[in-house]
C-alpha positions in Angstrom: 107.6 92.5 64.1 107.6 95.3 66.4 107.3 94.6 70.2 103.7 95.3 71.4 102.9 98.7 73.5 103.4 98.3 77.2 102.0 100.7 79.9 104.8 102.3 81.8 103.3 105.2 83.9 99.8 105.8 85.7 98.9 109.1 87.6 96.8 109.1 90.2 95.4 112.6 91.4 94.4 113.0 94.9 92.8 115.1 97.5 95.2 114.4 100.3 98.4 113.1 99.4 99.6 111.6 103.1 96.1 109.9 103.4 96.8 107.8 99.8 100.3 107.2 100.7 98.8 105.5 103.5 96.1 103.3 101.8 98.9 102.3 99.0 101.5 101.4 101.4 98.5 99.3 103.1 98.0 97.4 100.0 101.9 96.7 99.8 103.3 99.5 97.4 106.7 100.6 98.3 106.7 104.2 97.8 109.3 106.7 97.3 108.8 110.6 98.0 109.7 112.4 94.9 109.7 116.2 93.9 111.6 117.2 90.6 112.3 120.9 91.0 110.2 123.2 92.0 107.0 120.6 91.3 104.9 119.3 93.9 105.8 116.4 96.4 104.7 113.0 95.0 105.0 109.5 95.1 106.4 106.8 93.0 106.3 103.1 92.8 107.4 100.6 90.9 105.4 97.4 90.2 106.3 94.7 87.7 107.4 96.0 84.7 105.9 99.1 84.9 107.7 102.2 86.1 93.4 118.7 89.2 91.7 118.6 92.4 89.4 115.9 90.8 89.8 112.5 91.2 91.1 110.6 88.1 88.7 108.2 88.0 91.2 105.2 87.3 90.6 101.8 88.0 93.5 100.1 89.2 94.1 96.2 90.1 97.0 95.0 92.4 98.2 91.1 93.0 98.8 91.0 96.8 100.3 88.0 99.0 97.4 87.7 101.1 94.2 89.5 100.4 92.9 89.1 103.7 95.7 90.9 105.4 95.8 93.7 102.9 92.1 94.4 103.9 93.2 94.7 107.3 96.0 96.8 106.8 93.5 98.9 104.7 90.6 99.0 107.6 93.5 99.9 109.8 94.2 103.2 107.9 90.4 104.0 107.3 90.3 102.8 103.8 86.8 101.3 102.7 86.2 97.9 101.3 83.9 97.7 98.7 83.7 94.3 97.9 84.9 91.4 100.0 86.6 88.4 98.4 84.5 85.3 98.4 85.0 81.1 97.8 84.3 81.8 94.5 85.3 85.0 93.6 89.1 85.3 95.4 89.3 89.1 94.6 88.3 92.3 96.6 87.7 95.9 95.6 88.3 98.7 98.1 88.2 102.5 97.3 91.2 104.4 97.6 91.0 108.3 99.7 89.7 109.9 96.2 87.1 106.8 95.6 88.6 105.3 92.7 88.3 101.6 92.9 91.4 99.0 93.7 91.2 95.5 93.1 93.2 93.3 94.8 93.9 90.2 93.6 95.8 87.0 95.2 99.3 86.5 93.6 
């Protein structure tokens, strides 16, 4: 039996690289600056087993240690919270600088 397909890469295009870097670091991602040859500067991050000017229209989901603390970090860098967690729904939804939704779930 062959192994199931696995997601290994997600590229999120953004209008303002540094604003997006601050946003994703506020979520808790550890970003590494990269530039391949004469290509553009970009950042990468390892999440679990995964290694244009228009928004990419992706939806991301990230498990974080403390959803409320992460929301405070998002607010501190000017991020927008779309949905706060509740007693019934523990996840929150925020918008990155390019308006892509990012769901924050408790770890």
